[in-house]
MARRO-335216 format. One line per field, with one value per atom (N, C-alpha, C): residue number from 1; residue in three letters; atom name; z, y negated, x. Coordinates in steps of 0.2 Angstrom, whole numbers, m for minus. Example, Ala and Ser with C-alpha at 12.3 -4.5 7.8 and 13.67 -1.06 7.14 Angstrom:
REM MARRO-335216
resi c(1 / 1 / 1 / 2 / 2 / 2)
resn c(ALA / ALA / ALA / SER / SER / SER)
name c(N / CA / C / N / CA / C)
zz c(39 / 39 / 39 / 35 / 36 / 39)
yy c(28 / 22 / 16 / 11 / 5 / 0)
xx c(66 / 62 / 66 / 64 / 68 / 64)
//
This chain:
REM MARRO-335216
resi c(1 / 1 / 1 / 2 / 2 / 2 / 3 / 3 / 3 / 4 / 4 / 4 / 5 / 5 / 5 / 6 / 6 / 6 / 7 / 7 / 7 / 8 / 8 / 8 / 9 / 9 / 9 / 10 / 10 / 10 / 11 / 11 / 11 / 12 / 12 / 12 / 13 / 13 / 13 / 14 / 14 / 14 / 15 / 15 / 15 / 16 / 16 / 16 / 17 / 17 / 17 / 18 / 18 / 18 / 19 / 19 / 19 / 20 / 20 / 20 / 21 / 21 / 21 / 22 / 22 / 22 / 23 / 23 / 23 / 24 / 24 / 24 / 25 / 25 / 25 / 26 / 26 / 26 / 27 / 27 / 27 / 28 / 28 / 28 / 29 / 29 / 29 / 30 / 30 / 30 / 31 / 31 / 31 / 32 / 32 / 32 / 33 / 33 / 33 / 34 / 34 / 34 / 35 / 35 / 35 / 36 / 36 / 36 / 37 / 37 / 37 / 38 / 38 / 38 / 39 / 39 / 39 / 40 / 40 / 40 / 41 / 41 / 41 / 42 / 42 / 42 / 43 / 43 / 43 / 44 / 44 / 44 / 45 / 45 / 45 / 46 / 46 / 46 / 47 / 47 / 47 / 48 / 48 / 48 / 49 / 49 / 49 / 50 / 50 / 50 / 51 / 51 / 51 / 52 / 52 / 52 / 53 / 53 / 53 / 54 / 54 / 54 / 55 / 55 / 55 / 56 / 56 / 56 / 57 / 57 / 57 / 58 / 58 / 58 / 59 / 59 / 59 / 60 / 60 / 60 / 61 / 61 / 61 / 62 / 62 / 62 / 63 / 63 / 63 / 64 / 64 / 64 / 65 / 65 / 65 / 66 / 66 / 66 / 67 / 67 / 67 / 68 / 68 / 68 / 69 / 69 / 69 / 70 / 70 / 70 / 71 / 71 / 71 / 72 / 72 / 72 / 73 / 73 / 73 / 74 / 74 / 74 / 75 / 75 / 75 / 76 / 76 / 76 / 77 / 77 / 77 / 78 / 78 / 78 / 79 / 79 / 79 / 80 / 80 / 80)
resn c(UNK / UNK / UNK / UNK / UNK / UNK / UNK / UNK / UNK / UNK / UNK / UNK / UNK / UNK / UNK / UNK / UNK / UNK / UNK / UNK / UNK / UNK / UNK / UNK / UNK / UNK / UNK / UNK / UNK / UNK / UNK / UNK / UNK / UNK / UNK / UNK / UNK / UNK / UNK / UNK / UNK / UNK / UNK / UNK / UNK / UNK / UNK / UNK / UNK / UNK / UNK / UNK / UNK / UNK / UNK / UNK / UNK / UNK / UNK / UNK / UNK / UNK / UNK / UNK / UNK / UNK / UNK / UNK / UNK / UNK / UNK / UNK / UNK / UNK / UNK / UNK / UNK / UNK / UNK / UNK / UNK / UNK / UNK / UNK / UNK / UNK / UNK / UNK / UNK / UNK / UNK / UNK / UNK / UNK / UNK / UNK / UNK / UNK / UNK / UNK / UNK / UNK / UNK / UNK / UNK / UNK / UNK / UNK / UNK / UNK / UNK / UNK / UNK / UNK / UNK / UNK / UNK / UNK / UNK / UNK / UNK / UNK / UNK / UNK / UNK / UNK / UNK / UNK / UNK / UNK / UNK / UNK / UNK / UNK / UNK / UNK / UNK / UNK / UNK / UNK / UNK / UNK / UNK / UNK / UNK / UNK / UNK / UNK / UNK / UNK / UNK / UNK / UNK / UNK / UNK / UNK / UNK / UNK / UNK / UNK / UNK / UNK / UNK / UNK / UNK / UNK / UNK / UNK / UNK / UNK / UNK / UNK / UNK / UNK / UNK / UNK / UNK / UNK / UNK / UNK / UNK / UNK / UNK / UNK / UNK / UNK / UNK / UNK / UNK / UNK / UNK / UNK / UNK / UNK / UNK / UNK / UNK / UNK / UNK / UNK / UNK / UNK / UNK / UNK / UNK / UNK / UNK / UNK / UNK / UNK / UNK / UNK / UNK / UNK / UNK / UNK / UNK / UNK / UNK / UNK / UNK / UNK / UNK / UNK / UNK / UNK / UNK / UNK / UNK / UNK / UNK / UNK / UNK / UNK / UNK / UNK / UNK / UNK / UNK / UNK)
name c(N / CA / C / N / CA / C / N / CA / C / N / CA / C / N / CA / C / N / CA / C / N / CA / C / N / CA / C / N / CA / C / N / CA / C / N / CA / C / N / CA / C / N / CA / C / N / CA / C / N / CA / C / N / CA / C / N / CA / C / N / CA / C / N / CA / C / N / CA / C / N / CA / C / N / CA / C / N / CA / C / N / CA / C / N / CA / C / N / CA / C / N / CA / C / N / CA / C / N / CA / C / N / CA / C / N / CA / C / N / CA / C / N / CA / C / N / CA / C / N / CA / C / N / CA / C / N / CA / C / N / CA / C / N / CA / C / N / CA / C / N / CA / C / N / CA / C / N / CA / C / N / CA / C / N / CA / C / N / CA / C / N / CA / C / N / CA / C / N / CA / C / N / CA / C / N / CA / C / N / CA / C / N / CA / C / N / CA / C / N / CA / C / N / CA / C / N / CA / C / N / CA / C / N / CA / C / N / CA / C / N / CA / C / N / CA / C / N / CA / C / N / CA / C / N / CA / C / N / CA / C / N / CA / C / N / CA / C / N / CA / C / N / CA / C / N / CA / C / N / CA / C / N / CA / C / N / CA / C / N / CA / C / N / CA / C / N / CA / C / N / CA / C / N / CA / C / N / CA / C)
zz c(153 / 151 / 154 / 160 / 164 / 162 / 160 / 157 / 151 / 146 / 140 / 141 / 146 / 147 / 151 / 155 / 158 / 152 / 148 / 142 / 138 / 136 / 132 / 136 / 142 / 146 / 146 / 147 / 147 / 140 / 134 / 128 / 126 / 127 / 126 / 130 / 136 / 141 / 139 / 135 / 133 / 126 / 122 / 115 / 114 / 117 / 116 / 118 / 124 / 126 / 121 / 118 / 114 / 107 / 105 / 98 / 99 / 105 / 106 / 106 / 110 / 110 / 104 / 100 / 93 / 88 / 89 / 85 / 87 / 93 / 96 / 96 / 95 / 96 / 92 / 86 / 82 / 83 / 87 / 89 / 93 / 93 / 98 / 104 / 110 / 117 / 118 / 115 / 116 / 112 / 108 / 103 / 105 / 110 / 110 / 112 / 116 / 118 / 112 / 109 / 103 / 97 / 96 / 91 / 93 / 99 / 101 / 100 / 101 / 100 / 92 / 89 / 81 / 78 / 81 / 78 / 79 / 84 / 86 / 82 / 81 / 78 / 70 / 66 / 59 / 59 / 63 / 63 / 64 / 69 / 70 / 64 / 62 / 56 / 50 / 49 / 43 / 44 / 50 / 51 / 50 / 52 / 51 / 44 / 40 / 33 / 29 / 31 / 28 / 29 / 35 / 36 / 33 / 34 / 31 / 23 / 21 / 14 / 12 / 6 / 5 / 2 / 6 / 3 / 0 / m6 / m10 / m9 / m5 / m4 / 3 / 6 / 13 / 14 / 9 / 9 / 9 / 5 / 5 / 12 / 15 / 21 / 27 / 27 / 31 / 31 / 25 / 23 / 26 / 25 / 27 / 35 / 38 / 45 / 48 / 45 / 46 / 46 / 40 / 39 / 44 / 46 / 51 / 58 / 59 / 66 / 66 / 60 / 60 / 61 / 58 / 58 / 66 / 69 / 76 / 80 / 79 / 83 / 82 / 76 / 74 / 78 / 78 / 81 / 89 / 91 / 99 / 100 / 96 / 97 / 97 / 92 / 92 / 98 / 100 / 106 / 112 / 112 / 118 / 118)
yy c(m95 / m90 / m83 / m84 / m78 / m75 / m80 / m77 / m73 / m76 / m72 / m65 / m65 / m59 / m54 / m56 / m52 / m49 / m54 / m51 / m46 / m48 / m43 / m36 / m36 / m30 / m26 / m30 / m26 / m24 / m27 / m25 / m19 / m19 / m13 / m7 / m9 / m3 / 0 / m3 / m1 / 2 / 0 / 2 / 8 / 8 / 14 / 21 / 21 / 28 / 30 / 26 / 28 / 30 / 26 / 28 / 35 / 36 / 42 / 48 / 47 / 52 / 54 / 49 / 50 / 54 / 52 / 55 / 62 / 64 / 70 / 75 / 73 / 77 / 83 / 83 / 89 / 94 / 92 / 96 / 101 / 107 / 112 / 110 / 113 / 110 / 110 / 114 / 115 / 109 / 106 / 101 / 94 / 93 / 86 / 81 / 82 / 77 / 75 / 80 / 79 / 75 / 77 / 74 / 67 / 65 / 58 / 54 / 56 / 52 / 51 / 56 / 56 / 52 / 52 / 48 / 41 / 38 / 31 / 27 / 30 / 26 / 25 / 30 / 28 / 23 / 23 / 18 / 11 / 10 / 4 / 1 / 6 / 4 / 2 / 6 / 5 / m2 / m4 / m10 / m16 / m15 / m20 / m21 / m16 / m17 / m20 / m18 / m21 / m29 / m31 / m38 / m41 / m39 / m42 / m41 / m36 / m35 / m32 / m33 / m31 / m38 / m42 / m48 / m46 / m50 / m49 / m53 / m59 / m63 / m66 / m69 / m72 / m77 / m81 / m86 / m82 / m77 / m73 / m70 / m67 / m64 / m69 / m75 / m80 / m82 / m82 / m83 / m77 / m71 / m65 / m65 / m67 / m67 / m73 / m78 / m84 / m81 / m78 / m76 / m71 / m66 / m61 / m64 / m70 / m73 / m76 / m79 / m82 / m76 / m70 / m65 / m63 / m62 / m60 / m65 / m71 / m77 / m76 / m75 / m74 / m69 / m63 / m57 / m58 / m62 / m63 / m68 / m73 / m77 / m74 / m69 / m65 / m61 / m58 / m53 / m57 / m64 / m68 / m70)
xx c(155 / 158 / 156 / 155 / 153 / 146 / 141 / 135 / 136 / 140 / 141 / 145 / 149 / 152 / 147 / 143 / 138 / 133 / 131 / 127 / 130 / 136 / 140 / 141 / 142 / 143 / 136 / 131 / 124 / 123 / 124 / 123 / 127 / 133 / 138 / 136 / 134 / 132 / 126 / 121 / 115 / 115 / 120 / 120 / 125 / 131 / 135 / 133 / 130 / 127 / 122 / 118 / 112 / 115 / 120 / 124 / 127 / 131 / 134 / 129 / 124 / 119 / 116 / 115 / 112 / 117 / 123 / 128 / 130 / 129 / 131 / 125 / 119 / 113 / 113 / 117 / 117 / 123 / 127 / 133 / 132 / 136 / 135 / 138 / 136 / 138 / 145 / 149 / 156 / 160 / 157 / 160 / 158 / 154 / 151 / 156 / 161 / 166 / 170 / 172 / 177 / 173 / 166 / 162 / 161 / 160 / 158 / 164 / 170 / 176 / 177 / 176 / 177 / 172 / 166 / 160 / 161 / 163 / 163 / 168 / 174 / 180 / 178 / 176 / 174 / 168 / 164 / 158 / 160 / 165 / 167 / 171 / 175 / 180 / 175 / 170 / 166 / 162 / 160 / 157 / 162 / 168 / 173 / 175 / 176 / 177 / 171 / 165 / 159 / 159 / 161 / 161 / 167 / 173 / 179 / 180 / 177 / 178 / 186 / 188 / 195 / 198 / 201 / 204 / 211 / 212 / 218 / 224 / 222 / 228 / 227 / 233 / 232 / 227 / 225 / 220 / 213 / 212 / 206 / 205 / 211 / 210 / 208 / 211 / 209 / 201 / 199 / 192 / 187 / 190 / 186 / 186 / 191 / 191 / 187 / 186 / 182 / 175 / 173 / 166 / 165 / 169 / 168 / 167 / 170 / 169 / 162 / 160 / 153 / 148 / 149 / 144 / 144 / 150 / 150 / 146 / 148 / 144 / 137 / 134 / 127 / 124 / 128 / 125 / 125 / 130 / 130 / 124 / 123 / 118 / 111 / 110 / 104 / 103 / 108 / 108 / 106 / 109 / 107 / 100)
//
């Protein structure tokens, strides 16, 4: 478990600053902090919705979460 947590920490540590810098590169200097905060949340939400979809019933929601778990597992395996 420790190995997975270390790899996750390294991946997040390398990815988030790059994404924030890319998203904030076109902002004026006085708006960078606010822009980074507002830029990250919609991206994470968009990725979650893209994976989960819009289930219409509890059974469909369970299937969507199962599919999202497999996607996350695959991404983690690919990252490892």
